[in-house]
N, C-alpha and C positions, 0 to 999 in steps of 0.2 A: 470407542475410541473420543473423548472428548478433543474437542473442537470449537476455538475459536474465533471470528474471524476480524481482524480489524483492518478497516479500511477506510482513505482519503479519498473523497472524488470527490472535489468540491463544484464539478459542473454536473447538472441534470441528465443527463444519458450515462454515465459513470456511475452516480448515485444509484439511480435506477438497474444496470446491470447489477451491483454488489447487492440493491438490494433480492433480486432474484437466487443471486446466488446463495446467500446469506438466509434463504427460505428453503431450497433444496437443500442445503447440509444443515439445515433445522439446526443450528448451534447457535452461538452467543457470539456476538456481532458490537462493534464501539467503534467507532470514528474519534479520530487522529484529527484533535482540531487543535487549532494557535487561539494563543493567548489575543490577539487581538486579532483586527480582519487582513487577513492572507494579500497581497495582492501581485503585480506580477512585477512591479517594480522595487518595490519589498523586496522580493524573490532576488531584487539583480544586485540590491545594497547587499542582503545578507551575500550572495555570489561572490560579489566584490572585498568585502570586508571579512570573509574568509568567518562570519560567527554563522551562528543557527536561530531558527525563529528561536521562540516560549510555545512548550506544549503545553494544552491544559491535560493535569495526568492523567492516566484513564484509573477505572473500575478493576477492572478485569488480571489480574495478575496474570501474561501466562506462562508463567513455572506452575499454575495449574489446570494447563492443559497440555496433551500428549501432543495438539499439532495444534498451530497460530496462521492460520494464512492471514499471509500480509498483500492487499489486494486495495491498488493503487491508480490512480486515473493520471497519464506523462502525457506532456507536451512533446516533448526532446525525447533522446536517447540518455537520459539523469534520471536520479533519482528524485522524487518533490524532495526538497530542508524538512518541508515538516513530518514527511517518512524516513527522512535521510536522521534527525534529533533522534526520533522512537523507535528508531533499531539503535541507535547508538547506545540507550537508558534504557531497552531493555534485553539486550544481549548477553547479558549474565542466564537472563530468566529463562530464554527462549532451550527444550524440549527438542522439536523439531519446526520448519518455516514451511511454509507454499508459497511460489512469488509468484504471485496469477498480476498482471496488471492489463488495464484496459486505454487501449488508445486510439487515435484516432486511424492510423494507416500501421499494419502489419508487417514489420522491418526488421533487421540483425539484430537481437536488443542482446550482443554481447557484451556492450563495457556498461551495460545497462546492470545483466547479470552481473559484473566482475567488482561494482560498485556494491552493491549488496552483500557479497561476500563478506568484504571487507567490513561494511555497518552490521550486519546480522552477527558478524565470528563465526562463520561456516556454511557450505554451503544448501540450498535448500534441499527441501525432503521430495522438491515437482514444482516445476515450473509452469506454466501455458501464460498466454499474449493471446486478446481479448480482442477485437476491431468493434468501436464506438459505430462505425459506419456500419456493421455487417446490421439487413436491415431487419431478418431472421431471430435476430439475437437479441435488438430494442425489443421485440413483441412477446418473445418466449424463450426462454433458458429450458431447455432439456435435460 
């Protein structure tokens, strides 16, 4: 099975976890990056105006892969705007997706999942939520 992992992990803890997962999966990896520095103030501005940030095009076409793992750090119960922009841009290309979030605390993620389904154009093949506060996880992922 050909797998692509696309991640948005602006914090060091999330980036470390994403890197470990990518290595365990032995798959290609790409980072969702915005054209400029994406700050909390810019996120609030985009939410207030209903706009999406400009993201840098990724190299790999998710349509060339059997599974695209969408991995992202989230601060609240919504999907980060750069991830939302990526999902909307690529939604016609996905064969199967896997919803993988990294957050400070594990909580009811139903709002984020509903938003993901709407943006990605369908239900993910699987989903998982990891806590960045778990000390075992920060050391090693098996």
